[in-house]
C-alpha positions, 0 to 999 in steps of 0.5 A: 934808195940806190939800185945796181947793175948786175954783174951775173946771175945769183944761184938763187935766181938760176935755181927759180929758173929751173923751177920754172921748167919743172912746173911748166906741166902744172900750169900749161895744161889748164884750160883757157876758159876755165870759168872764174872761181867762186868766192871762198876756199878752193882746194888745189893739188900739184905734182912737185918733185922729181924721181923718188921725190916727186909727190902730190902737194895740197893747198887751200885758195881763198878768193875774195868776193870782189875778185873777176878773173881779170883784174891782177891781185896780191896773194899772201901765202900763209905757211902753218907751224910745225904739226898744223895744217893749211886748214888749221892755219885758217882759223888761228890766224884769220887771213881768210876774213882779212882777204875779204876785206882787202881783195887779195888772195890767201893761200893755205899750203900744207906742210909733209909729214914724216911719213907721208903715206900715214894720216898726219898727226899733230904728235905722231906724224906731223906736217912739217917744212923743210926749212933749211935746218936739216932737222927732222925726216924732212930735211933728211929726205930734201923734200922739195917746199921751195919747189912746191911754193914755185910752183903754186906762184905759176899756178896761181898766176895762171889761174887766180890772176896772182900779180907778179910784183905783190906775191907775199909769204908769212908763217909761223914757227917752223913755217916761219923758218920756211919763210925765211927761206922762201924769201932767201931762195926765191927772192925774184918772185916774192915782194916781202915776207913776214916770220912770226917766231921763227929762225932763218936756218940756211947756211948760204946766206945772200940775197939775190933781190932785195926782200923787205922783212917784217918779224914778230915774237913775243917776249915770253916765247918758250919754243923760240925765246929771244936769247936762244937757248936749250928748249923742249918741243911739244914731241919731247926733243931738245933742241938748242935755239939760237938767239933770235937776232941772229936771223935779224941781223943776217938780213940786215946784213945782206941789205946793209942796213944803217942803225936802228931806230925803237919805237914804243907802239904801245900796249905792250908792243916794241917797234924796231925798224932798220929802213936806211938799206944800201942795198934796197928793202927794209927790215921791222921787228916787232916784240909782243910783251909777255907773248908765247909761243901763238900767233900775235891776234889769233886763236891758240890751238895748242896746251898753255904748258907747251906755246905759253900765253896768248896777247891781243896787244897786236893783231899779226895778220892785220900788221902783216897786211899794212907792211906787205901792202906797202912794200910791192915788188918793183918791176924794175928793181935790179939783183944784187950782187956780191961785187955791189 
């Protein structure tokens, strides 16, 4: 796999450096002799943004029993779907149990509702992510979710012994689209990403560092159909969706990947791999036959008339963790430049 010398920093790297200064106050003031966090869930909060966009953001940090506060540990961010919450994503996906078995930190952040001073409600005031699409009040108000993720990374490195070379991000639906945005804009901090049933909405698409991608979706997803088209959201709005593979082709283009290799994993799961990528990384794509807009192998919390049928043909949490384990960020990795 080739690596390339840097000719100049990309805008994404420069933006991440600026974000560093914005979160110093969130980490520098932490006492040096804090007790080691106990196993289980910890409610955390950070102040993110500036001016009228300044707000307190909340997230849950799940600590596994093996954690000693000294050894560097991997971190997995799980970004909930539109209308969900960090707390709700725990039983939906099972990342807490996976954390306990494998010894990594699992993080469950909360998105922001359009009316942040009012209680969040799935239909009336849903928590959302500013995923780069510019859709809805969250995009219009320019909520700084990238700053939030960056702030959490620095906080976790300072307080929870997070390994800078093993920071991963996954998410579902709107959280999957935010995962694409995190991988694209914070590629110098993220080792790999795994969006489930979402789209890459960002307009300016250029990776600064090679970020491996695993993508999972069901063939019967009514909210993100494979071939695209008009969909009706639970909130009643009708939106146009592009074909799912448009997002994957963009990532393949940025990594300069070779031809696809298709493998039937059995039980109705098709795996498509692009692993010969000139700029580094790889792209894997799982299609789950008959699965609706639901976390594969997880617990569905919405009416099937909205999201379709569940499937246990693939456990997304298990598959994603295996992918993440195989893709630590190489400390000596060099940035990608357009001239390369």
